[in-house]
N, C-alpha and C positions, 0 to 999 in steps of 0.2 A: 191341554187343560180342559176340564169339564165345562159344559155350558154354565154360565153364571146363574141362570135361572131356568126352571123347567115349567111346564104348563099345569102341573097338578095343583089343584086349589089349595092354597095355604090357609091355615087358621087365621082369621082376622076379625077385628071388631066390626060390628055393623056400622055402615056409613050410609049417608043419604047425600044425593048430588054427586057431581063428578069427583072421582078420586084424584088426588095429586099424583103426578107421575112417580114420585118416591114410593108412594104407597102401592101403586099398581105393580111396581117392578121389585117388590121385596122377594128375596130368594124363597123358593118353595122347598128346599131341602138344606140341611146343615152343610152338606158337601158343596153347595154352591155359594156360600158366603165367602166373600173376598176379603183377603188380607189378614185373616186370623187363623192360619193354618197351625200356628204355634200352640193353639189350644184345642183345635178342632180335628186335626189330622189323626190317623191312627198312630198310636204311641203317645199322643199328646194328652193332656189331663181330661178333657171332655170326651175325646175319642175313646179313651180307655174306660171311662165311666159307662159310656153307652154300650161299649162292647161287653162289658161285665153286667149290664142291666142293673146297675146300682147307682142311680143319680142321687147326689147329695146336695145339700143347700150351697148355694153359690153367691158370691158377690162379683159382679161384672164391673170392673173399673176401667174406664177409658174415656177418651174425648167424645164430643157429640159426633153423631152420624157415622159411627163405625160398626153398628149392627147389634147393640146391646138388646134392644127390644125384640129384633128379628130372632136372635138366637134363643131368647127365652120363649117366644112363641113356638119355635121349631123344636125346641126340647120337650115342650109339653106334648106336641104332635107325635114326636117319635117315641115318647115313653107312655103314651096314652093316658096322660094326666089331664085333668080338667084345667084349663088356662084361665086364671083370674088376674086381672091387672088393676093396680091402684097407683096413685101418685101420692107421694108423702106431702106434696104441696097442698093438695085438695082433700085429703082424707083425714077425718077426725077419729076420735076414740069410738064414737057411736058407729061409724061406718066399718071400722075395724072389727068391732064385735060381731057385726052382721056377717062379715067375711068369714071369720073364724067359725061361727055357728053353722053356716052353710057348708064349710069344709069338713066340720065334724060329721054332719049328716051324710055327706058323700063318702067320708071314710067308713062310716058304719055300714054303707051299702057296698063297700069293696072297691071304691075308686078314690085315688089320691087326687090332691090339688097342687098344681104349681102356682104359687102366689108370686107374681112379678111386681116388685115394688120399685117404681121409678123414683129417682131422686132420694134414695133411701137415706142419705146423709141429712135430709131435712127433718127427719124424726129425731127428737132429742133422746138422750140416753135412756130415760125412763120409758118412753114409748118403745124404743128398740128392745127393751127387756120383755115387752108384752109378746114378742114373737117366740121367745125361747121355749115356753112349755108346749107350744103347738108344733115347733120343729122336733122337739125331743120325743113327743108321742107319735110322730109320723103323720099327724093330720095334714101338715103342709110340707112341701119342699119350697123353701124360700129362695127366690132368685132376685137379689137386689141389684140395682144399677146405680152407678154414681160417677160423676166426673171428678170427684175429690178423693184425695188420698185416704183410704179406709183407715190407716193407721191413726190419722188425726180425728176422723169424723165418727167412726163407729166404735161402740164400746167393747171391752175385751171379751165379755161373755158372748156377744154375737159373733165376733171374730173367731172365737174358738170353735163354734159350731158351723162355720161356713168356710168354704175354700175360696180364697180370692184369686180371680183370674184377671190378669191385665190384658186388655185389648189394645191393639196398636193403632196409631194414626194411619190412615190409608195412604199409600204411597202413590206416585203419579201412575205407575202401571196399573195398579188397582183401580184408580179413578178412570183411566182410559178404557179398561174393560167394562166398567159400568156404563160409560158413554156409548160404547159400541152396542150394548144391549138396548139402551134407550133408543138409539138410531134404527135398531132393527124393528122396534115397535112403532116409532113415531116418524121415521124418515131422517135422512142425513140432516145434520146441523149446518146451517149456512155460515161456516167459518172457515177462514184461512188456516193454514197449519199453525201460524203464530197465534191466531185467535183461539184455536183449540187449546194450545198450551197455556195461553193466558187464562182461559175459562178454568182449566184444571188448577191452576195456581190460585185463582180466586177461591175455589172451594176449600182450600186450606186443610186438606186431608179428611173432609167431611163428605160422605157419599150422599147424604140427604140434601146438603146444600148444593152439591153439584147438579143433582137432578132438578132442583128448584130453579137454578140458573139456566139449565138447558131448556126447561119449559119457557122460560122468558125469552130465550134466544129464538125458539121456534116461532114465537109471536112477533118477531121484528119485522116480518114482511120481506119484500124482495131485496136482493142484494147478498153480497158475501161480506162478512164482517171480520175485522181484525182487532188487535188489542186496543187501539185508540177508541174504536166504536163501542167495545165492551165497557171501557172505562167511563164513557159518557152515558151509556144507557143502563148500566147495572149498578146498584149500590153495592160496593165491594164490602164483603163480610169482614167485620172487625176481627182482629186476632183473638183466638180463644185464650183467655188469660183472666184468671180470678185473682185479684189482688190479695184476697184473704185466703186463698187456697193453694192447691198443689202447683199450678202454673206459675204463681208468685215465686215459690221456693226453688222450682226447677231452674227458672231463668236467672235468678240471683246466684244460684249455685254455678251455673254455667259461666256467668260473668266472673265470679270469684276464681274459679279454676282456670279460666283463660288468662286472667292477670297473673296468677301463680305460675302458670306454664310459660310466661314470657311471650305471649302471642297478642300483639297489639290489635291486629286485624279482627281476630275473633272477639277480643275484648270489646272493641268498638261496636261490632255486630250485636252482641248481646245487650250492650248498653242501649243501642238504638232500638232493639226489639222491645225492651222494657218501656222506654219512653214512648214509643209508638202505641203501646198497648195502654198507656195512661198511668203508668207508675208514677208515684210522687217524686220528683227530682230530689226533694230533701231526704227522703228515705235512701235514695241512691248515694247522695253525698255522704250520709252517715255510714253506709256500708263500705264505700270506697275508702273512707278514712280508716275504717276497721281493717281493711285489707292492708293498708299501709303499716299498720301497727303489727298485724299478726304474721304477714308474709314477707315483709321487706325489712322492718325493724331498723336496727342499727347498721345494717349493711349500707343503707342510704338514709341518714337521718332527715335529709331534706324532703323525703317523700311525704311525711306527715304534714309538713308546712305547705307543700304543694296542694294537698287535699283540703286543708283548712282554708287556704286562700281561695280555692275553687269554690268551696262551700260558700264563703262570704261573697264572692263575685256573683254566684247564682242568686243569693239573697238580695243583692242590690239590683240586678238586671231582670231577674225572673225569666220565664219562658217566652220565647224559645232562645233568646240571646244567651242566657246564662248557662244553657245546656252545653254550650261549646266548652265552657270552663271545666265542666265535669268530664267531657270527652278528653280534654287536654290532660287532666289529672290521671285519667285511666291510661292513656298512652305513657305517661311518665312512669306509672307504677308497673305497667307491663314490661318496660325496658330497663327497669332498675335492677340492681343485684339483689338477690332474694335471701332472706335469712329468716327463720322462725325461732332462732336461738333465745331471744327474749321472751317469746310466748311459751316455749318449752321450759325455761328457767322459772317463769312465774308459776306455771302449772306445778312444777316440782316443788316450789316454795310453798304453795298452798297445801300440798300433800304432806310435806314435813310439818307445817304449822298445825295441821289437824292432828297429826300423829303425836306431837309433843305437848299438846294441850296448853297449860298455863305456866309454863316454866318462866321464872324471872329472868330478866337481863342480868348479867354479871355485875356484881356490886361496884366494880371499878368505873363502869360507865353510867351509874346512877348519880343524879344531881343530889347535892346535900345542902338544901337551903337552911335547915335548922341545926341546932347543936346536937339534938338527939340523933339525927340522921347521920351527922358526921361521927358520933360516938359509935354508931351501928356499923360503920365502915363504908357508908355510901361515898363513892368517888375515890376511896383509898387506892393508890397505885395507878391512877389514870395518868396516861402519857398524852400530852397535847401535841397532836401530829405536827402542827406548824413549827413547833420547837425541835422536833425530832430531825435526825440526819436524813437529808433528801425529802423532808416532808412526810415521812412514813414511819410510824412506830411499830407496826406489825403485831399489835395487840390482838387478842381473840375477842370478838364481839358476840359470839353465840353464848347461850345460857351455860352456866357451869355444868360440867359433866356431860354435855351434849357434844357428840362428834361434829366436826366441821361439815357442813353440807356443801357438796360440789354441784352447783346448780347451772350456772351460766357457761356455755361453751360456744363462743363466737366462732363463725364459719370463716373460711379463707376466702371471702368475697367482699368486694366493696370496702366500706369504711370498717367493717368488723376485722379486717386484717389488722388494722391499727389497734382495735380493742384487744385482739388476741395478744399482740405484743405487750400491751399494758398489763393484761392479766398475767402473762409469764413473768414480767418484771417484778410485779407485786408478790407473786408466789415464791419467786426465788429469794427475795428478801425476807418474806415471812418465815421462810425455812432457815433463815439465819445465814444464807449465802450472800454476802455483800460483794 
């Protein structure tokens, strides 16, 4: 493996005072960026762009501390573009105009500008449109950084003009490599093996956080420190989780699919992750109930009742006691027989309803409260099922002239086995086979 960092001066913003360790140890070449070979290696998207000498506008999407800003700086250096950095949080329309005017002057003098926009999702859709003419004219190469899903946060016009590259959370091996480089510069960290593993875990995939924590550890003084010492002396970083953004949707999807996959252990893990991150338990109660309806259905009719009871228990007990009721419901759902037959049937019914428009019910099932309606044939020929043999008349209840829709197909699991038997019994008698 190549050295993580070399000593050639990297482009950096001017600073005063001592630099943080994370800034001092920024990679000096793209080849030394850790954990992102899937976009940087030869044959990967950025590797191919640089090899062809054709850098296009990009959106770098990924969690904090994985190298978005560093990659943008190094792209400018390796393509000889002027590097300009702004933040969508602090930059207004007037500042943007100045940036674009300066880029136009540079462009007229034969040099391009790589405009790096941190937190680009913070610009509204109209502000995002302001970049388009300057991208199209070649005045700027836009590199936007975001921790949020661009599909939700960026408008279609901007997305169509920039390639989205997904950066990965740094793995333990990547973080260990970063620690080794830090120790080469600053000296060995006074940590036991377990303490070192705990420090890496505390970083939660964020290289910048890891180096900030390492700086704090270097200042602990004499001694060798383990996990318990770190827990007392360091403020553990909160999980990266935006309840309104991509992290929210990723974790609820993981919980839902774990329940659907009948894995109670994984289901409990994702439930706990969301609660630890501060998710509203009422939101989880609602989504858990949705899982009972969508993925379990009539294979286990009690599942919905369990979820509603757990929801009510949470409302009465609150956190943290009521969270156990949600956990119990999740276990029940994960181990229940699964069926989406009702879900599929209803989706099919909606499709048929849209296709058939405003067809009237057949006249024989219409009520006739007035003489005129009776004369028009409302209710004529209706058979009262309770008076029919075996309580089943077998009449057609679909609109006249419409073929019977075959929508509900119960599975051979759980209570739906019984539903399938009932369906078969009614179908046989509907066909006239008594």
